[in-house]
Each structure stands twice: as structure tokens, then as C-alpha cells.
DSSP file (Angstrom, degrees, kcal/mol; ACC not computed):
  #  RESIDUE AA STRUCTURE BP1 BP2  ACC     N-H-->O    O-->H-N    N-H-->O    O-->H-N    TCO  KAPPA ALPHA  PHI   PSI    X-CA   Y-CA   Z-CA
    1    1 A X              0   0    0      0, 0.0     2,-0.3     0, 0.0    28,-0.1   0.000 360.0 360.0 360.0 137.4    0.0    0.0    0.0
    2    2 A X        +     0   0    0      2,-0.0     0, 0.0     0, 0.0     0, 0.0  -0.759 360.0   3.7 -96.3 145.1    1.3    3.4   -0.8
    3    3 A X  S    S-     0   0    0     -2,-0.3     2,-0.4     1,-0.1     0, 0.0  -0.171  89.4 -85.5  75.2-176.0    0.9    6.2    1.7
    4    4 A X        -     0   0    0      2,-0.0     2,-0.3    20,-0.0    -1,-0.1  -0.966  26.0-143.6-137.8 119.5   -0.6    5.8    5.1
    5    5 A X        +     0   0    0     -2,-0.4    20,-1.6    20,-0.2     2,-0.4  -0.650  29.5 178.7 -77.3 135.1   -4.3    5.9    5.9
    6    6 A X  E     -A   24   0A   0     -2,-0.3     2,-0.4    18,-0.2    18,-0.2  -0.999  15.5-172.0-145.4 138.2   -4.8    7.6    9.3
    7    7 A X  E     -A   23   0A   0     16,-3.1    16,-2.9    -2,-0.4     2,-0.4  -0.965  10.7-151.0-128.4 145.4   -7.8    8.5   11.4
    8    8 A X  E     -A   22   0A   0     -2,-0.4     2,-0.5    14,-0.2    14,-0.2  -0.962   7.5-167.6-119.4 135.1   -8.0   10.5   14.6
    9    9 A X  E     -A   21   0A   0     12,-3.1    12,-3.1    -2,-0.4     2,-0.1  -0.982  20.1-130.1-124.4 121.0  -10.7   10.0   17.3
   10   10 A X  E     +A   20   0A   0     -2,-0.5     2,-0.3    10,-0.2    10,-0.2  -0.368  39.8 150.1 -67.4 146.1  -11.1   12.5   20.1
   11   11 A X  E     -A   19   0A   0      8,-2.5     8,-2.7    32,-0.1     2,-0.3  -0.871  36.6-115.0-155.2-173.3  -11.3   11.3   23.6
   12   12 A X  E     -AB  18  42A   0     30,-1.8    30,-3.7    -2,-0.3     6,-0.2  -0.942  20.4-128.3-130.1 154.6  -10.4   12.4   27.2
   13   13 A X    >   -     0   0    0      4,-2.0     3,-2.1    -2,-0.3    28,-0.1  -0.362  44.7 -87.1 -90.2-178.2   -7.9   11.1   29.6
   14   14 A X  T 3  S+     0   0    0     26,-0.3    27,-0.1     1,-0.3    -1,-0.1   0.745 129.9  55.4 -64.1 -22.7   -8.8   10.2   33.2
   15   15 A X  T 3  S-     0   0    0      2,-0.1    -1,-0.3     1,-0.0     0, 0.0   0.433 120.8-108.2 -87.8   0.3   -8.2   13.9   34.3
   16   16 A X  S <  S+     0   0    0     -3,-2.1     2,-0.2     1,-0.3    -2,-0.1   0.515  70.1 144.5  88.0   5.4  -10.8   15.0   31.7
   17   17 A X        -     0   0    0      1,-0.1    -4,-2.0    -5,-0.0    -1,-0.3  -0.519  57.6-103.1 -78.2 145.4   -8.2   16.6   29.3
   18   18 A X  E     +A   12   0A   0     -6,-0.2     2,-0.3    -2,-0.2    -6,-0.3  -0.482  52.8 159.7 -68.4 133.7   -8.8   16.4   25.6
   19   19 A X  E     -A   11   0A   0     -8,-2.7    -8,-2.5    -2,-0.2     2,-0.4  -0.824  28.8-125.4-140.4 178.2   -6.7   13.7   23.9
   20   20 A X  E     -A   10   0A   0     -2,-0.3     2,-0.4   -10,-0.2   -10,-0.2  -0.991   1.7-149.5-133.5 142.4   -6.7   11.8   20.6
   21   21 A X  E     -A    9   0A   0    -12,-3.1   -12,-3.1    -2,-0.4     2,-0.5  -0.888  22.2-152.0 -97.4 140.2   -6.6    8.1   19.7
   22   22 A X  E     -AC   8  34A   0     12,-2.4    12,-3.3    -2,-0.4     2,-0.5  -0.961   9.8-168.0-117.4 134.0   -5.0    7.5   16.3
   23   23 A X  E     +AC   7  33A   0    -16,-2.9   -16,-3.1    -2,-0.5     2,-0.3  -0.978  19.4 159.0-117.7 128.7   -5.8    4.6   14.1
   24   24 A X  E     -AC   6  32A   0      8,-2.4     8,-3.2    -2,-0.5     2,-0.6  -0.974  40.6-116.2-146.2 164.6   -3.6    3.9   11.1
   25   25 A X  E     - C   0  31A   0    -20,-1.6     6,-0.2    -2,-0.3   -20,-0.2  -0.888  34.3-138.7-100.9 123.1   -2.6    1.1    8.7
   26   26 A X    >   -     0   0    0      4,-3.1     3,-1.8    -2,-0.6   -21,-0.1  -0.191  30.2 -97.5 -75.2 172.1    1.1    0.1    9.0
   27   27 A X  T 3  S+     0   0    0      1,-0.3    -1,-0.1     2,-0.1    -2,-0.0   0.729 126.1  53.0 -64.7 -21.3    3.2   -0.7    6.0
   28   28 A X  T 3  S-     0   0    0      2,-0.1    -1,-0.3     0, 0.0    -2,-0.1   0.049 123.6-103.1-102.0  26.1    2.6   -4.4    6.5
   29   29 A X  S <  S+     0   0    0     -3,-1.8     2,-0.3     1,-0.2    -2,-0.1   0.789  74.7 140.7  61.6  33.7   -1.2   -3.9    6.5
   30   30 A X        -     0   0    0     32,-0.0    -4,-3.1     2,-0.0     2,-0.5  -0.817  53.7-122.2 -99.5 147.3   -1.7   -4.2   10.3
   31   31 A X  E     -C   25   0A   0     -2,-0.3     2,-0.4    -6,-0.2    -6,-0.2  -0.803  30.3-164.6 -92.5 126.5   -4.1   -1.9   12.1
   32   32 A X  E     -C   24   0A   0     -8,-3.2    -8,-2.4    -2,-0.5     2,-0.5  -0.927  10.5-162.5-117.2 133.3   -2.5    0.1   14.8
   33   33 A X  E     -C   23   0A   0     -2,-0.4     2,-0.6   -10,-0.2   -10,-0.2  -0.972   7.3-163.6-114.4 123.0   -4.2    2.1   17.6
   34   34 A X  E     -C   22   0A   0    -12,-3.3   -12,-2.4    -2,-0.5     2,-0.2  -0.931   7.5-164.2-109.5 119.1   -2.1    4.7   19.3
   35   35 A X        -     0   0    0     -2,-0.6   -14,-0.1   -14,-0.2     3,-0.1  -0.492  41.5 -72.3 -92.9 166.5   -3.4    5.9   22.7
   36   36 A X    >   -     0   0    0     -2,-0.2     3,-2.1     1,-0.1    -1,-0.1  -0.367  68.0 -91.7 -57.0 136.3   -2.3    9.1   24.5
   37   37 A X  T 3  S-     0   0    0      1,-0.3    -1,-0.1    -3,-0.1     3,-0.1  -0.280 103.3  -9.1 -56.9 125.2    1.2    8.5   25.9
   38   38 A X  T 3  S+     0   0    0      1,-0.2     2,-0.3    -3,-0.1    -1,-0.3   0.636 116.9 105.2  66.0  15.6    1.0    7.1   29.4
   39   39 A X    <   -     0   0    0     -3,-2.1     2,-0.4   -26,-0.0    -1,-0.2  -0.794  69.0-122.0-123.9 163.1   -2.7    7.7   29.7
   40   40 A X        -     0   0    0     -2,-0.3     2,-0.6    -3,-0.1   -26,-0.3  -0.842  29.8-129.4 -96.9 143.6   -6.0    5.8   29.6
   41   41 A X        -     0   0    0     -2,-0.4     2,-0.6   -28,-0.1   -28,-0.2  -0.852  16.8-158.1 -96.7 125.3   -8.4    6.9   26.9
   42   42 A X  B     -B   12   0A   0    -30,-3.7   -30,-1.8    -2,-0.6     2,-0.4  -0.915  13.6-168.9-105.4 120.5  -12.0    7.6   28.1
   43   43 A X        -     0   0    0     -2,-0.6     2,-0.1   -32,-0.2   -32,-0.1  -0.914  11.0-154.1-115.9 134.0  -14.6    7.4   25.4
   44   44 A X     >  -     0   0    0     -2,-0.4     4,-2.4     1,-0.0     5,-0.2  -0.396  45.7 -87.5 -87.7 176.9  -18.2    8.4   25.5
   45   45 A X  H  > S+     0   0    0      1,-0.2     4,-1.9     2,-0.2     5,-0.1   0.873 128.4  49.7 -55.9 -40.8  -20.8    6.8   23.2
   46   46 A X  H  > S+     0   0    0      2,-0.2     4,-1.9     1,-0.2    -1,-0.2   0.919 111.5  48.1 -66.4 -42.9  -20.1    9.2   20.3
   47   47 A X  H  > S+     0   0    0      1,-0.2     4,-2.7     2,-0.2    -2,-0.2   0.868 108.3  55.1 -66.5 -35.4  -16.4    8.6   20.5
   48   48 A X  H  X S+     0   0    0     -4,-2.4     4,-2.6     1,-0.2    -1,-0.2   0.912 107.6  50.3 -61.7 -41.2  -16.9    4.9   20.6
   49   49 A X  H  X S+     0   0    0     -4,-1.9     4,-2.2    -5,-0.2    -2,-0.2   0.890 110.7  48.9 -62.9 -39.3  -18.9    5.2   17.4
   50   50 A X  H  X S+     0   0    0     -4,-1.9     4,-2.5     2,-0.2    -2,-0.2   0.892 111.0  49.9 -67.9 -39.5  -16.1    7.2   15.8
   51   51 A X  H  X S+     0   0    0     -4,-2.7     4,-2.7     2,-0.2     5,-0.2   0.923 110.3  50.8 -63.5 -43.3  -13.5    4.7   16.9
   52   52 A X  H  X S+     0   0    0     -4,-2.6     4,-2.4     1,-0.2    -2,-0.2   0.918 111.3  48.1 -59.3 -43.6  -15.6    1.9   15.4
   53   53 A X  H  X S+     0   0    0     -4,-2.2     4,-2.7     2,-0.2    -2,-0.2   0.900 111.1  50.4 -64.8 -41.2  -15.9    3.8   12.1
   54   54 A X  H  X S+     0   0    0     -4,-2.5     4,-2.2     2,-0.2    -2,-0.2   0.914 111.7  47.9 -64.1 -42.2  -12.1    4.4   12.0
   55   55 A X  H  X S+     0   0    0     -4,-2.7     4,-2.3     2,-0.2    -2,-0.2   0.911 111.7  50.2 -64.2 -41.7  -11.4    0.7   12.6
   56   56 A X  H  X S+     0   0    0     -4,-2.4     4,-2.4    -5,-0.2    -2,-0.2   0.933 111.2  48.6 -61.1 -45.6  -13.9   -0.3    9.9
   57   57 A X  H  X S+     0   0    0     -4,-2.7     4,-2.3     1,-0.2    -1,-0.2   0.878 110.3  51.8 -63.0 -37.9  -12.3    2.2    7.5
   58   58 A X  H  X S+     0   0    0     -4,-2.2     4,-2.0     2,-0.2    -1,-0.2   0.905 109.3  49.5 -65.6 -40.7   -8.8    0.8    8.3
   59   59 A X  H  X S+     0   0    0     -4,-2.3     4,-1.7     2,-0.2    -2,-0.2   0.917 111.3  49.2 -63.6 -42.4  -10.0   -2.8    7.7
   60   60 A X  H  X S+     0   0    0     -4,-2.4     4,-1.5     1,-0.2    -2,-0.2   0.903 109.2  53.3 -62.0 -40.9  -11.5   -1.7    4.4
   61   61 A X  H  X S+     0   0    0     -4,-2.3     4,-0.6     1,-0.2    -1,-0.2   0.870 110.3  46.8 -64.0 -36.7   -8.2    0.0    3.5
   62   62 A X  H  X S+     0   0    0     -4,-2.0     4,-0.5     1,-0.2    -1,-0.2   0.807 112.6  50.0 -75.1 -27.7   -6.2   -3.1    4.2
   63   63 A X  H  X S+     0   0    0     -4,-1.7     4,-1.9     1,-0.2     3,-0.2   0.733  91.6  79.6 -80.8 -22.5   -8.6   -5.3    2.2
   64   64 A X  H  X S+     0   0    0     -4,-1.5     4,-1.8     1,-0.2    -1,-0.2   0.892  91.2  48.6 -57.3 -46.8   -8.6   -3.1   -0.9
   65   65 A X  H  X S+     0   0    0     -4,-0.6     4,-2.0     1,-0.2     6,-0.3   0.891 109.5  53.8 -62.8 -36.3   -5.2   -4.3   -2.3
   66   66 A X  H  X>S+     0   0    0     -4,-0.5     4,-1.8     1,-0.2     5,-1.0   0.882 108.2  49.7 -64.3 -37.7   -6.3   -7.9   -1.9
   67   67 A X  H  <5S+     0   0    0     -4,-1.9    -1,-0.2     1,-0.2    -2,-0.2   0.878 110.2  50.6 -69.2 -35.8   -9.5   -7.3   -3.9
   68   68 A X  H  <5S+     0   0    0     -4,-1.8    -2,-0.2     1,-0.2    -1,-0.2   0.879 120.7  33.4 -69.2 -37.0   -7.6   -5.6   -6.7
   69   69 A X  H  <5S-     0   0    0     -4,-2.0    -2,-0.2     2,-0.2    -1,-0.2   0.621 104.9-122.5 -95.3 -13.2   -5.1   -8.5   -7.1
   70   70 A X  T  <5S+     0   0    0     -4,-1.8     2,-0.3     1,-0.3    -3,-0.2   0.670  75.1 112.4  80.3  16.3   -7.4  -11.3   -6.2
   71   71 A X      <       0   0    0     -5,-1.0    -1,-0.3    -6,-0.3    -2,-0.2  -0.754 360.0 360.0-116.6 166.5   -5.1  -12.4   -3.3
   72   72 A X              0   0    0     -2,-0.3    -6,-0.1    -3,-0.1    -1,-0.1   0.349 360.0 360.0-120.3 360.0   -5.6  -12.4    0.5
């Protein structure tokens, strides 16, 4: 895959500060979730939906080359 697909999902840490979770597809087509450094990510229902959508989009992005070449 050329380039890097990346999605950002807003969240809060345990102290209530705004943070971001990042979802991206690595060069070997693995889905990576990066949480705030040294923090827990606290997600409300809307943020959970956004994380779910980002993960779905990342899975679709990794599957796209396999569909074009007919391989898995």
C-alpha cells in the first residue's frame, strides 16, 4: 500500500483533558491504535462510534489491495 491511511478519534484522559486516539494502517497492513502516551483513553458513546468507524475504514483500506489483485 502506498501512503498511510490515518484516522483520529477524540477522547479524554482520566483527568478530563482532551486527547486523541490515532488509528492507522502500518506498511505491513496491520491496524495500529495509538493511545495518548501514558494515559487511559476515556470514550463516550459518540467517540466509541467514531473509533468503530475508524477501525472499519482501516480494515477496508487493508482489504482493498487484496481485492484488486485477487489475493488475500
